[in-house]
N, C-alpha and C positions, 0 to 999 in steps of 0.2 A: 434544592431545584436551581434548575439556571431560569433564571427570569427571562424571558426571551421578548425583544421590543427592539424595531430599527434605532430607536435611541441609544440604548445600552450596547447595540452591536456598533452602530456609529464611535459611542466615546473608546471606547475598547479599541476600534479599530486606530481610531488618533492616534493612542498612545504607543501601538505597534508601529504605524509610519514613521514614527518621531524618532525611535530607538532604531528600527530599519535604515532610516536617513542620517543619524548620525554616524555610524560607521559608516554609510555608502555614500559621503557627501563627498568624496570629489569624483565619483562615478557619474557620467554623463547621462550614459543610455540604461534608464533605473525607470520600472516598469512596478506596481501596485496593482494586484487583481484578487479582486473581492469575492466574499461568497453570497448566499441567500442568507436572510437571517434564521433561518427557519427551516426545520425539513431537509435539511442538506447531509444528514448523517446516514449512510447507509448499512451501516454495521454497529448493531450494539449487543452489550453484553450486559446480563441484570443477574444478582443473587435473590434466589425465593427464600422467604423468611417469614415465620409466624408474628404479627406487629398485633397490637391490641384487637383491632378492628378484624385481624383475618390474617389471609393469608394473603401476600402480595409481592411486586418485585422491590428489588434493595439495590444500592449501590453503596459503597463507602467513600463519603467526602470531609476529608480532614480529620481521619480517623475516627470520623463517626461513620454510623448506618442510616441512611434514610431509605423513609419509605418512599416508595415512586408508584403513583399513579396516573402520571402522563410524563410523557416524556417531547414537549413539542421540538426536538432539532431532530429528530430521527425522520427516517422519509413516511410519508402518509401511508404508504403500503403498510411498515413496521405497524404507524400510530392506531391503524385502524384492527390492527392483529393481536394487540397487547392484552385490551380486554378479554373478548371471545374464547382466546388460546387460555388462558389464566382462568377461567369460568370452568373450563371443560375438567382442565384438570386438579381447581379446587374438589371439585365434585367425585371425583375418585381416587383411589387409594392407591389402584395400582398404577396411576399415572403422580401422585403425590408423592407418596412413600421414598424417602433418600432422594430426591430431585432438591440439587443445591444450584444449578445454573441453566440458565435459558440463553441463547445466544440466537441472534437476529441476524441474516445478511438479505438485502434486498437488492433489484435493479432497478433502473428506470423505466422499467416496461413492465411493474411491479410482480415481478416472479417475487416470491419468496421463500427463503429456504431458514429453518427454525431448529436449532439443536437443544435437545434436552440432552442435561448431565447428571450424573448418577452418582450415587455412592452404594450400588448395587447392580447385580448381573438381571439384565431383560431378559424377558420370557414371554411365551406364548400369549398369553392374555394381556403385554403390553403391547404388543406387535397389532395384535387384532385390534383394539380399542384404539391404535395411533393411526391404522388405517382410515377409519372411522371420521377422527377431526381433519387429516389429511385431503379428504374429499369432501368434507363441509366447506374447509376454511381453504381450500386452495392453495395449499403449501405444501412446500418439501420437508419431510420432519426427518432426521439423526437421533437416534438414541446412543448415546455414550459413555460407557464406565471405563474401567479399568479392563484395559485388553479385550476391547467390544465394542465394537459401531454395527450401527442396524441403521441403513437406508431406506426408508420407505419414500420412492419418489424417486430422487437423485442429488447429489452430495454437491451441487454446483445452480449458481444462479447464472444468467448470459447477461453481461451489460455492453453497449455499443455505445463507444467510447466517437467524439464527433473532432476532426482534423483538420489540418487545411488541406493536408495533402487528400486524405482518403480518409475516410469513419472503417472503423473496426470493431469485431467485437471479441471481445476476453470471458473465458469459461472461469467464475471467482469460486475457484470450491473453496469447501469446507477445511478449516485447519490450515491453506494457505494466507499468508497475510494479500491483502487486497486493500485499496486506497478507498478511504470511510467516505468521500466528499466525491465524487464522479464530477459535480462541472466544474471543481478547480482542479482534479485532474484534468481534463478538457484542456484548460487553460495553460495547463504544464507543457502538455504536452502541444499546443500550436505554439505556445515560447520556443521551447526547441526547436520546433521544424521552422522557425522563422532563421536557423543558420544557412538554410537552403542545403542543395546536393552535393555533397563532397567525391572528391575523385581519389577517395582512399578508404581503409579500413575502420573500424571501431570496435575497443575491449569494454564490455558491459562486468562491471563486478556488483554481487548480488542481485543478480535481475529478477529474483520469484518468478511468477507465473507468467510477465512476459509484460506487463504494463507500457513500459517504455520501448522494449526489444524490437516492439512489433514497428512503428511509428521508425526508429530510428533506422530500419531495415529497408525505409523508403527512402533514406538521405544517405546512406553510407553504399559502397559495393558490397560491403563483407560488416556483419556483427557478430563476432566472439564472445556470447552468453555464458556468462559462467555463475555455479550459486551451489552453496553445500547442503541443502536442506532435499531430500529426496522426493517429497510429495511435491513440493514446489517443481524442483525439475520436470517432473510427470506431468506436471501440470502445465510447463511451458510447453512440452513436446505436444501436448494435445491444442493448445493455442496456436504454436509454427502451422499447425496441421489444419485447425480450421480457417485461417488467414491465408491459406496456400501461400507462405513465406517460403520463399527457395535459397536467402542467402545470409541464414540463419546457423549458425554452427555454435552449439551447445555442450558443455559438460559439467561435471558434478567437483567442482573446485572451491575453497575458500577464496578468499579475496587476495591473501598471505600467496596460499600455491599459485594463481592464476599468475601473477606477478613473476615468482619465481619462476614459472616454464618459461614467461615471455623471456624473461632477459635469460634463459637459455642454461641457470643454473640446477634446473631438477626436470628431469623428465617423469611422467607420469601414464601410466597402463591407462586410466579414463582417458586421456587425449589419444594416445595409439589405436583404443578401440573405437573409436569416433572418428580416428583418419584425418586429428587434426596437427596441424605443425606452424607455430606462428612464423616461421619462416615462410611459408606460404604467402603470408597477406602483407599488405602496406596499412601495419597500423600506427597510426600516429595522434588517436584522438581516444580518449577514455572516458566514461560515463561513469559518476559512480553517487549512488544515493544510500549511505551508510545510517546506521541506527542514529538514534538520538544522543549518544557519547560522541561521537565522530569519529576521526578515524587516526589510528597512534602514528607515533610519530617516524616508525620504521617504512610505514607504508605511505606516507605520503612521501619522503624520499624515495618512494619506487615510482611514485606518479608524479613526481616531476619529470623525468624522463618523457615525458608526453609532448608532445608538439601544443597539445588542445586539452582542454579538462572541463568538463561537463559538471558539475558538482549541484546535486538538489539535498538538500539539508534540511531537517525537519528538527538540527536542536540550534539556536543562534548561538548561543554562546559556544558551543564545539564548533561552529564554522568560524565564527572571528578566531579563535586559539588556532584554525588547522591554516586558514587564508594567512595568518599571520606568518605563515612558516611559507605557505605557498608562493605568497608575495615576492620572496626572495629570487624565484627565478622565473615568473610569470605575472603576465598585468592584467587586471579585471578589465573585459571590454563590455559585458552586460552584467545584470541582476536585475532580478524583481524578487518581488515576495511575494507568496500566494498566502491566502489569510484562509489556511484547509480545516482551521476549528478554532471557529468563531466563541467564544464569550469565555477562553481560556489564555492562558499567558504566549500559548506556543507561538511560533511564527515559523512558519519554512518558507525556504526560500530558494533560489536557484542565481546560479555563477558559474559563467563562460568564462575563462581563461587561457589565454594566447601565451607561446613562451615568449620573453624577452630576449630582443634580436637587438644587437647594434645599433639597428637604426634609432630603435627606441632610445 
């Protein structure tokens, strides 16, 4: 279990700040953005296990199975739902049989979506019982098993993000990556928006369902957003329409493919079908938000072509490795630490780099 207290949070935050400062000690524009110490996590996953005292939620920590009675770091909406949902499941063999995982997703407006994941096909009895739970507990429920997905309610929650320029809404779809800590996400978006309006275009790699795509569209003339996941790209399309954005172009491309297309080394039907030609845009900036392992060397060399790089990182060690390469061609102008994951060692960071010029 995570021991949640303000003092524990402050102690660990201090350690993270020290690590962050030690690497960025020569950067003058440096920001530390903190999280609330509890109820900050709006997406949680639990196993279901039969412990000595009966069926309960579980997690694996340090290769050990841990029983979860309460989880104070998750949102209050999820906390209030965990016990009544489990009580209903435990008391019904149709719901409990071969259930192995439960996922919760909530919004700050108290919407909750629950995914029940099984090692069996789900039939009419399951649907009938889950519809009653959905009405009683006022949440959407998705049942998933191999090659099967049943939606009772809707398969998303809607989150509203607060930004400097204008608030916006995103539908956070089940099985699409979304930020777990929306309060910190607000701060990341605001930090990026401090760049101000640009009279140019930007290429975004791994755009997901549009968390940064939407606010970037208010800073740049055009955003060319690329994503390799079909479900995420479908979610992006919905979110672009939801926010009435008319300067976002998007296509299903991996990061490597997007950069090859930008360089003119490869042509893609997926771009032609969307009437997207990189030659038609004045792309001088790139936005990257890679996975924890960071960016490979070949991709880094391609990214270094851009005048401006906005790099959001969830892996501090990989970020330092990547920056050691990028600093050969670019200068760090601004950095921030976002404490996305309190009570863990993970450090989320933002770095803005500008190409080195002769005057530098």
